[in-house]
Residue frames as qw, qx, qy, qz and C-alpha x, y, z in Angstrom:
[[0.000, 0.890, 0.455, 0.000, 0.00, 0.00, 0.00],
 [0.388, 0.519, -0.034, 0.760, 1.31, 3.46, -0.85],
 [0.420, -0.624, -0.420, 0.508, 2.04, 5.80, 2.00],
 [0.173, 0.949, 0.131, 0.230, 1.60, 9.58, 1.70],
 [0.531, 0.414, -0.331, 0.661, 4.79, 11.59, 2.13],
 [0.329, -0.645, 0.197, -0.661, 3.27, 13.44, 5.06],
 [0.915, -0.365, 0.012, -0.170, 2.82, 10.13, 6.89],
 [0.858, 0.193, -0.214, 0.426, 6.36, 9.10, 6.01],
 [0.208, 0.592, -0.284, 0.725, 7.74, 12.38, 7.36],
 [0.599, -0.590, 0.154, -0.519, 5.78, 11.89, 10.58],
 [0.975, -0.217, -0.004, -0.044, 6.99, 8.31, 11.06],
 [0.863, 0.203, -0.096, 0.453, 10.62, 8.46, 9.95],
 [0.443, -0.700, 0.066, 0.556, 13.69, 10.23, 11.23],
 [0.270, 0.847, -0.222, -0.401, 15.63, 12.57, 8.93],
 [0.059, -0.495, 0.811, 0.306, 18.25, 10.02, 7.90],
 [0.440, 0.230, 0.868, -0.033, 15.61, 7.30, 7.40],
 [0.453, 0.771, 0.280, -0.349, 13.67, 9.75, 5.24],
 [0.117, 0.733, -0.523, -0.419, 16.83, 10.35, 3.20],
 [0.256, -0.161, 0.936, 0.183, 17.15, 6.60, 2.55],
 [0.456, 0.515, 0.703, -0.183, 13.48, 6.35, 1.56],
 [0.342, 0.831, -0.036, -0.437, 13.87, 9.30, -0.83],
 [0.023, -0.546, 0.750, 0.374, 16.87, 7.58, -2.44],
 [0.332, 0.101, 0.937, 0.045, 14.65, 4.54, -3.01],
 [0.498, 0.683, 0.361, -0.393, 12.33, 6.52, -5.32],
 [0.811, 0.378, 0.380, 0.235, 12.75, 6.34, -9.03],
 [0.426, 0.879, -0.144, 0.156, 14.50, 9.33, -10.47],
 [0.215, -0.779, 0.571, -0.143, 17.25, 8.97, -7.87],
 [0.831, -0.186, 0.519, -0.078, 17.12, 5.17, -7.69],
 [0.844, 0.498, 0.154, 0.123, 17.95, 4.72, -11.38],
 [0.333, 0.857, -0.290, 0.265, 21.01, 7.00, -11.12],
 [0.614, -0.667, 0.415, -0.078, 22.63, 5.25, -8.13],
 [0.315, 0.544, -0.775, -0.068, 25.84, 3.33, -8.69],
 [0.773, -0.071, -0.619, -0.122, 25.87, -0.42, -8.12],
 [0.443, -0.004, -0.668, 0.598, 27.72, -0.18, -4.80],
 [0.204, -0.112, 0.260, -0.937, 25.48, 2.67, -3.59],
 [0.706, -0.152, -0.339, -0.603, 22.39, 0.62, -4.41],
 [0.707, -0.100, -0.679, 0.171, 23.71, -2.34, -2.41],
 [0.214, 0.031, -0.533, 0.818, 24.49, -0.02, 0.51],
 [0.428, -0.156, -0.012, -0.890, 21.00, 1.50, 0.30],
 [0.771, -0.172, -0.523, -0.321, 19.38, -1.95, 0.39],
 [0.579, -0.059, -0.671, 0.460, 21.48, -2.89, 3.41],
 [0.019, -0.080, 0.364, -0.928, 20.61, 0.34, 5.29],
 [0.592, -0.163, -0.189, -0.767, 16.91, -0.05, 4.53],
 [0.757, -0.134, -0.635, -0.074, 16.96, -3.69, 5.60],
 [0.395, -0.017, -0.630, 0.668, 18.69, -2.81, 8.90],
 [0.226, -0.090, 0.204, -0.948, 16.25, 0.03, 9.64],
 [0.690, -0.151, -0.387, -0.593, 13.24, -2.12, 8.75],
 [0.685, -0.108, -0.699, 0.176, 14.43, -5.00, 10.96],
 [0.189, 0.023, -0.525, 0.830, 15.02, -2.60, 13.84],
 [0.434, -0.117, 0.007, -0.893, 11.51, -1.11, 13.49],
 [0.762, -0.141, -0.529, -0.346, 9.97, -4.60, 13.36],
 [0.545, -0.045, -0.705, 0.452, 11.91, -5.69, 16.45],
 [0.052, -0.049, 0.387, -0.919, 10.80, -2.63, 18.42],
 [0.606, -0.118, -0.203, -0.760, 7.17, -3.14, 17.35],
 [0.747, -0.109, -0.651, -0.078, 7.30, -6.81, 18.33],
 [0.367, -0.019, -0.648, 0.667, 8.80, -5.95, 21.72],
 [0.280, -0.093, 0.183, -0.938, 6.09, -3.34, 22.30],
 [0.728, -0.132, -0.406, -0.537, 3.40, -5.85, 21.46],
 [0.659, -0.052, -0.710, 0.244, 5.01, -8.37, 23.76],
 [0.145, 0.020, -0.540, 0.829, 5.14, -5.91, 26.65],
 [0.499, -0.162, -0.086, -0.847, 1.47, -5.09, 26.12],
 [0.804, -0.162, -0.515, -0.248, 0.69, -8.75, 26.78],
 [0.634, -0.702, 0.238, -0.220, 2.64, -8.52, 29.99],
 [0.968, 0.004, 0.025, 0.250, 5.59, -10.61, 28.83],
 [0.437, 0.717, -0.224, 0.494, 8.14, -7.80, 28.63],
 [0.658, -0.231, -0.449, 0.559, 10.65, -7.01, 31.32],
 [0.171, 0.236, -0.088, 0.952, 9.89, -3.27, 31.57],
 [0.159, 0.299, 0.606, -0.720, 6.66, -3.39, 33.50],
 [0.361, 0.640, 0.673, -0.089, 3.20, -2.47, 32.32],
 [0.100, -0.162, 0.336, 0.923, 2.87, -0.33, 29.20],
 [0.478, 0.553, 0.460, -0.504, -0.37, 1.16, 28.00],
 [0.644, 0.466, 0.527, 0.300, -1.39, 0.92, 24.35],
 [0.203, 0.976, 0.076, 0.013, -1.08, 4.67, 23.81],
 [0.300, -0.802, 0.471, 0.211, 2.54, 4.67, 24.94],
 [0.660, -0.129, 0.690, 0.269, 3.39, 1.51, 23.04],
 [0.587, 0.594, 0.503, 0.224, 1.86, 2.53, 19.73],
 [0.145, -0.734, 0.178, 0.639, 4.43, 4.97, 18.39],
 [0.637, 0.682, -0.081, -0.349, 3.95, 3.82, 14.81],
 [0.279, -0.527, 0.762, 0.251, 6.74, 1.29, 14.54],
 [0.612, 0.284, 0.735, 0.067, 4.57, -1.11, 12.53],
 [0.459, 0.860, 0.198, -0.104, 3.76, 1.69, 10.09],
 [0.064, -0.838, 0.483, 0.246, 7.42, 2.70, 10.03],
 [0.499, -0.206, 0.816, 0.206, 8.38, -0.89, 9.20],
 [0.599, 0.569, 0.563, 0.002, 5.77, -0.93, 6.41],
 [0.275, 0.939, -0.096, -0.182, 7.15, 2.29, 4.89],
 [0.206, -0.671, 0.678, 0.219, 10.69, 0.95, 5.05],
 [0.623, 0.091, 0.772, 0.090, 9.55, -2.37, 3.57],
 [0.561, 0.769, 0.299, -0.076, 8.03, -0.54, 0.58],
 [0.116, 0.903, -0.377, -0.170, 11.26, 1.40, 0.03],
 [0.436, -0.407, 0.790, 0.139, 13.27, -1.81, 0.35],
 [0.683, 0.384, 0.621, 0.003, 11.01, -3.51, -2.22],
 [0.445, 0.887, 0.003, -0.119, 11.58, -0.68, -4.71],
 [0.084, -0.784, 0.599, 0.141, 15.33, -0.89, -4.23],
 [0.577, -0.145, 0.800, 0.075, 15.36, -4.68, -4.61],
 [0.673, 0.610, 0.413, -0.063, 13.30, -4.46, -7.80],
 [0.280, 0.909, -0.277, -0.135, 15.84, -2.04, -9.22],
 [0.318, -0.545, 0.768, 0.110, 18.63, -4.47, -8.33],
 [0.671, 0.200, 0.714, -0.003, 16.72, -7.31, -10.02],
 [0.556, 0.807, 0.152, -0.130, 16.10, -5.16, -13.09],
 [0.076, 0.846, -0.508, -0.142, 19.80, -4.29, -13.33],
 [0.488, -0.303, 0.816, 0.069, 20.82, -7.93, -12.88],
 [0.697, 0.452, 0.555, -0.041, 18.44, -9.00, -15.65],
 [0.421, 0.893, -0.097, -0.125, 19.76, -6.29, -17.99],
 [0.157, -0.708, 0.679, 0.113, 23.34, -7.33, -17.22],
 [0.618, -0.027, 0.785, 0.027, 22.51, -11.00, -17.87],
 [0.648, 0.680, 0.328, -0.100, 20.82, -10.07, -21.14],
 [0.227, 0.895, -0.361, -0.133, 23.89, -8.08, -22.24],
 [0.368, -0.484, 0.790, 0.077, 26.15, -10.99, -21.30],
 [0.703, 0.269, 0.657, -0.041, 23.98, -13.40, -23.30],
 [0.545, 0.830, 0.057, -0.104, 24.08, -11.15, -26.36],
 [0.015, -0.815, 0.569, 0.108, 27.85, -10.80, -26.03],
 [0.534, -0.236, 0.811, 0.039, 28.31, -14.58, -25.77],
 [0.710, 0.507, 0.483, -0.073, 26.06, -15.19, -28.78],
 [0.395, 0.893, -0.182, -0.114, 28.02, -12.70, -30.89],
 [0.216, -0.655, 0.720, 0.079, 31.30, -14.26, -29.83],
 [0.659, 0.037, 0.751, -0.008, 30.02, -17.76, -30.70],
 [0.652, 0.710, 0.248, -0.097, 28.84, -16.55, -34.12],
 [0.182, 0.877, -0.430, -0.112, 32.23, -14.98, -34.81],
 [0.409, -0.422, 0.808, 0.045, 33.98, -18.21, -33.81],
 [0.721, 0.319, 0.611, -0.070, 31.66, -20.24, -36.02],
 [0.543, 0.833, 0.020, -0.102, 32.28, -18.00, -39.00],
 [0.003, -0.810, 0.581, 0.076, 36.04, -18.09, -38.46],
 [0.651, -0.215, 0.728, 0.007, 36.17, -21.90, -38.29],
 [0.201, 0.303, -0.738, -0.569, 36.90, -23.85, -41.45],
 [0.830, 0.042, 0.016, -0.555, 33.96, -25.86, -42.74],
 [0.674, -0.241, 0.698, 0.026, 34.37, -29.62, -42.45],
 [0.166, 0.371, -0.722, -0.560, 35.52, -31.42, -45.60],
 [0.810, 0.205, 0.358, -0.418, 32.94, -33.50, -47.44],
 [0.525, -0.098, 0.750, 0.390, 33.83, -36.39, -49.76],
 [0.193, 0.237, -0.497, -0.812, 33.36, -35.94, -53.49],
 [0.704, 0.221, 0.360, -0.571, 29.90, -36.87, -54.75],
 [0.576, 0.052, 0.761, 0.294, 31.31, -38.74, -57.74],
 [0.067, 0.067, 0.581, 0.808, 30.24, -38.35, -61.33],
 [0.270, 0.612, 0.634, -0.388, 26.92, -36.68, -62.06],
 [0.398, 0.588, 0.492, 0.505, 25.31, -35.09, -65.09],
 [0.147, -0.798, -0.143, 0.567, 26.07, -31.42, -65.42],
 [0.481, 0.870, -0.050, -0.096, 26.93, -28.90, -68.09],
 [0.220, 0.780, -0.585, 0.010, 30.19, -29.81, -69.77],
 [0.338, -0.328, 0.872, -0.138, 30.16, -33.38, -68.48],
 [0.401, 0.005, -0.820, -0.408, 28.98, -36.71, -69.90],
 [0.735, -0.335, 0.026, -0.588, 25.79, -38.18, -68.51],
 [0.426, -0.368, 0.798, -0.217, 26.08, -41.13, -66.20],
 [0.324, 0.088, -0.874, -0.351, 25.77, -44.56, -67.67],
 [0.743, -0.260, -0.081, -0.611, 22.44, -46.23, -67.06],
 [0.053, -0.338, 0.903, -0.259, 22.74, -48.96, -64.42],
 [0.552, 0.164, 0.671, -0.467, 19.17, -50.35, -64.39],
 [0.121, 0.095, 0.853, 0.499, 17.71, -52.55, -67.11],
 [0.446, -0.036, -0.179, -0.876, 14.43, -51.62, -68.84],
 [0.566, 0.063, 0.694, -0.441, 11.30, -53.51, -67.76],
 [0.086, -0.036, -0.860, -0.501, 9.82, -56.06, -70.05],
 [0.045, -0.573, -0.817, 0.045, 6.06, -55.76, -70.54],
 [0.016, -0.829, -0.356, -0.430, 3.67, -52.88, -70.03],
 [0.108, 0.499, -0.337, 0.791, 4.40, -49.76, -68.06],
 [0.180, -0.160, -0.819, 0.520, 3.63, -49.87, -64.35],
 [0.270, 0.262, 0.313, -0.872, 0.81, -47.33, -64.59],
 [0.356, 0.049, -0.655, -0.665, -0.89, -49.08, -67.51],
 [0.283, -0.283, -0.915, 0.041, -2.75, -51.67, -65.41],
 [0.029, -0.461, -0.549, 0.696, -4.29, -49.04, -63.18],
 [0.230, 0.290, -0.218, -0.903, -5.34, -46.93, -66.14],
 [0.364, -0.071, -0.801, -0.469, -7.12, -49.84, -67.80],
 [0.219, -0.370, -0.849, 0.308, -8.87, -50.85, -64.58],
 [0.068, 0.443, 0.307, -0.840, -10.14, -47.31, -64.06],
 [0.283, 0.173, -0.490, -0.806, -11.35, -47.12, -67.70],
 [0.343, -0.219, -0.888, -0.212, -13.37, -50.34, -67.28],
 [0.150, -0.435, -0.703, 0.542, -14.85, -49.18, -63.97],
 [0.161, 0.370, 0.032, -0.914, -15.93, -45.85, -65.48],
 [0.351, 0.045, -0.668, -0.655, -17.51, -47.57, -68.51],
 [0.300, -0.315, -0.898, 0.061, -19.42, -49.95, -66.23],
 [0.037, -0.433, -0.493, 0.754, -20.69, -47.06, -64.12],
 [0.264, 0.249, -0.266, -0.893, -22.01, -45.30, -67.22],
 [0.379, -0.096, -0.827, -0.404, -23.74, -48.43, -68.35],
 [0.246, -0.378, -0.825, 0.341, -25.34, -49.00, -64.93],
 [0.048, 0.364, 0.274, -0.889, -26.56, -45.45, -64.81],
 [0.265, 0.014, -0.538, -0.800, -28.63, -45.85, -68.00]]
């Protein structure tokens, strides 16, 4: 869920607000790789701290804490909301890291494919054996190796059968 900036300013300290502002897009896209990793680490540390404090406050409300009784008004200083705001900023920063990693992987894949194509083109094609004699312009035709059939052509029997069947059909139709 999106949080209004006014709510973020109310919940966060000045340096936490600076980290959250860095996790927004015009600035986030311009960060260097190392700065982005540092930002993710800072946001993760701040978020974990806010969650720990909120969990401890909830625990003390149930009477399990070691600091005595705490009323709900004193305990609810917005640490759950602070953790949610920091989680959203952390998610944006992680998405940017994922996007950059995917772009880098895509560039690496393209580079490898181009290198493989260059290697393939540079390699000598494998030698193939000669096909032997064959008819072509400027050459003699190959000698016939098969003997001619004796008797009628192979398609003749089928043609005659079809002719008889058609004639019989005409006769039956009269």
